[in-house]
N, C-alpha and C positions, 0 to 999 in steps of 0.2 A: 488201573485200567487205561489202555491207550486212548488218546483223544480221537473223536470222530468228527471234529469240526471241519476238516478239509477232505474228508473221505468222499470219493467219487461214487455216485449212485448211477450205474449205467441203466439205459433203457432195457437192454437185453444182452445176454451172454451168447456168443456165437462161436461154435467150434467148426473149424474147416480142416478137411483131410485132402490128401493128394488126389487129384483127378485120375492119376494113373493107379491102377489096381495091381498091375504086374510089372516086373522089371522089364524095361524095353530092350535089355541086352541078353537076358537068359530066360525070360518068361516066368520066373518064380514069383509067387505072390508076395507083394511088399508087406512089411511089418512096421508098425509105428516104432520110431527110434527115439525122438526127442521133440521138444517144442521149438519150432523154428523161431517164432516170436509170439509175444503176448503183449497187448497194450490196450488202453482205453482210447477209442477213436472218436473224436468230435466230428459229427456230421450235421447236415442240415435237418436230419430227421432224429437227432438226439445223440446221446453218447452210448457207444456199444463196447462191450467187453469182448474183444476178439482174440481167439487163440488159433494160431496156424500150426498144425502138426506136421512134423517132418517124418518121412518114411524112408526106409532103406531096404535093400535086398538082403535076405538072410542066408542066401546060398553061399557056401564057403568057396565055391569055384567060380563065382561070378567075376567077370573080367573088370568090373567097376564096383567093388564092394563098398567104397567110401562115397558113392554118389547118393545124394539125398534129394527127395522129391517132396515138394510142399504144394499148397493150394494156390493156383493162379487167381482164383476168385477172391481169396483173402487179400492177396497182394494188390488187387484192383481197388481195394477200399482206401488205401493210405500209402503215401509216399514214404520212402525209407527215411529214418531219422526225424520224423515228425509224428504228431498224434492228431493231425487234422486231415479229414478225408479229402479226396480229390474233388468232391462236389463243393467243398468250402473253398479250395484253391481256385476252382473255376469261377465261383461267385466273386471272389476277390478280384480276379482279372477283369470280369465284366464290369463291376462297379467302378474299378479304378480307371479303366480305359474307355469304356463306352459311356459311362455316366459321369466321369471326371470327379469321383469322390476324393476328398482329401483323406489323409490317414485318420484324422479325428472323426470324420463322417463315417469312414469305413468301420472304425471301432464301434461307433454307436449302432450302425446298422447290423453288424454281426451279433452284437449282444441283444439287439431287439429280436433277432431271429432265433435266439436261444444258443448261439455259439459263444460261449463265455471266453473272452480273451482280453488282452491289454492292447493299448495303442502301440506299444513297442513291438509286441508280437505280430501285430498287423503288418508291420514293415517286413518282418521275417516271412510271413505268408506271401506277401507281394513278391519278395525275392525268389521264393520257391516257385511261384507261378511263372516268373521270367525264366527260371531254369527249365521248367516243363516246356515252355514255348520254344526255347532254343533246342531242346532235345527232340522236338517234333520234326526238326529239319534233318532227316536221316535218309539213308539209301532206299528205304522202302517206298519213298516218293517216286522213284524212277519208274516203277511199273505204272503208277497213276499217270505220270506225265507222258509216257509212251502212248497210253490210251487216248489222252487229250490230243496229242499230235495226230494220231490216226484218225480221230473224229473231226478235228477242226483245222488240221493242217499246221498247227503250231500253238504256242503258248500265248496267252493274253496276260501281260504282267501289269500289276498295279502296285503302287507304293504310297504309303501314308505314314505320317508321324503324329504321335500322340504325346502331349505333355500334360500329365495330371495336375501339376501345380507349377506356377511360375518359379523359375530358379532351379527346377529339377531337370535331370537329363530327359531327353525326348526318346521315346521308343519308336524306332522305325521298323515297319513290317513290310516285307515284300510278299505278295500273294500271286498265285496263278488263278485268274478270275473264273475260268471255265469250271475248274474243279474245286475252287476254294482252298487249295492247298497252300500252306505257308512255306515259302522257299528260303526266307532269311528273316532274322529278327535280332535287333541289337539296340542297346541303350547308347546314345551318342551325345556327347557334350556339345558338339558342333554339328550343325546341319548344312555344312558347306557342300558344294558339288563334289569336291575331291573326296570328302569323307563318305558321301553317299555312293560314289563310284566304287570305293573299296568294299562297301557292303554288297553292291550289285555284281561285283566281279565274279564271285563263285557261281552266281546264277548264270552268267554268260558262259562260264567254263563248263557248265553242264552240257552244252553243245546242242540244245534243242532249238529248232527254228522259232522265231518270235513273230507273231502276226499283228500284235498291237500293244500299245503302251497306254497306261491310264494312271492319272494322279489328280490331286487337287491343284490349286493355283500356286503352290510353292515353287518359286523360280529355280531354286537349287536342285530340286528333284527333276524338273524339266531338263535342266542342263546336263545332269548326270546321266539320265536315260538317253538323251539325244546324242551324247558323246559316244556311248557304247553301242547304240543301235540307230545310227543317223538316217537310215532308209526306212525305218519302221513307222507306220502311221501312229500319230499321237492324239489322244483325246483327253480333255479335262473331264473330271468326274461329274456326271449329270446330277448325282445326289447333292453335291455341293452347290451347283447352280440352283437346284430346286430349293435347297435350304435357304440360300440368299434371297431368292424371289419370295419365299414364303415368310420371311422374317417379320414383316408387318402383321401378317395374319397370326403368327406365333405369339407376338407381343399382345395382341388382343385376346387370343386364346388363354394366355397366362392370366390376364386380368379377370377373364370369365371364370376360370378355375378358382382363383383366389377368392372372388366374391361368393361363389356357390359354397365353397368349403367354410368360409367365415360364417355364413348363415346356418350351415349344417352343424356347426360345433355347439349350437344351442340345445342339442338333444340331451345333454348331460342332465339337465333338470328333469326331463321326462323319464330318463332311466332311473334316477333316484326315486321318483314318484311311484314307480311300479316295481321297484327292486324286490320288495318283500311280499308282493302280491302273487299268489300261486294259482289264481283262477285261470280258466281257459282263455278268457279275453286278454288277460295280461300276457299270457304265453304268446298269443298272436302278435300283440303289440311289441313284445320283446324281439320277435323275429323281424318285424319291420325296422325296428331300431338297429338291429344287428346288420341289416342290409344297408342302412344309411351309414353305419360305421364303416362298412366295407368300402363305400364310395370314397371315404376320406383317404384310403390307401391306394386308390386307383392312380395309375400313371400311364402315359401313352408313349409313343415313339415318334415325335414330330420330325419332319413336317407331314408325313403321310398319315399318322395316327395321332391326332391332336388330343391331348389329355383333357383340356377344358371341355371340348365337345363331347368326349366320352363321359365325363362326370355329369354334364348337363343331361345327356340322353338317359343315363341310368337313374338320375334323380327324378327326371320326368316320368320314367316308367313306374317308380315307386309312388309318386304323387297320383298318377292315374289309377293305380291299383287301390290306393286309399279312397279315391273318389268313387270308384265302382263299389267298394265295400260300404261306403256311406249311403249310396243310393239304394243298396239292397237292405238297408236297415241295420248296418253294423252296430257294434256295441258302443257304449259311451266312452269306453277306454280308447277305442280306435278313433272315434270322432275327435276326442281331445288331443290325440297324437297328431 
């Protein structure tokens, strides 16, 4: 009997068929021809067994008898040559560049969310995310940029560099700020003005008028932009100013969050106490404890959304709810909680 030790158990099996029902060339009803691809896809919602069926025109006189049509919806699940969904790749990019996760931290977070992978494979997923980022800079942006120029008179260019870990290459991204479109993205070993000018050159060659330039305080970015567009108004990013001004507040907020979470971790003894209790009172107490557990996972987006303040407000809301319950003559279980 074959071993079942490493057998994948998918959440659900999904079959996809071509969205086209008739041949676009001769109008004949398409017939299933073969399986375009079949794979187990790891997503943030579980593992899915996905089958994408290919269809062909059966008409003998069709001008394109060897054309095959498969499901675009199925292809939107996963990138070619990988078994991890686009949602996983997007999360990898967000954690890597927005929250500055190391590969080790990324590995732990993906596994915590149920996406089973290795630290080595996390690096491959990160590389695929960069491939998607570069591929997003295509000709279809021209229509969007034309609309931006029509509405605002020109493009507002922003540039920023993100280095997830010291010693790694820095990812530089050029965006059009009005539309949020990414115009260029590249990993660079050097952040010199000349290197950045080479990255910005294709953006200049698009030929659209530029009404403003935006970046953080990195001097080489300022030099590169001013060399290419010397007459265009330049502004430092207000978010970075706000972040610097708010740094003392963020330090205090971090201490507040740490202190609250340290106190909340004492709920484990309460959970053990009522774990085997099936009474209605225990069920209510378990709901309260689950709410407290959820607070431990809370995170904000400083400086505008301070995580410590958020944790404090949610903990205070639970405390007030418990106090109202006690005043109304709540159960002994709730009072002890």
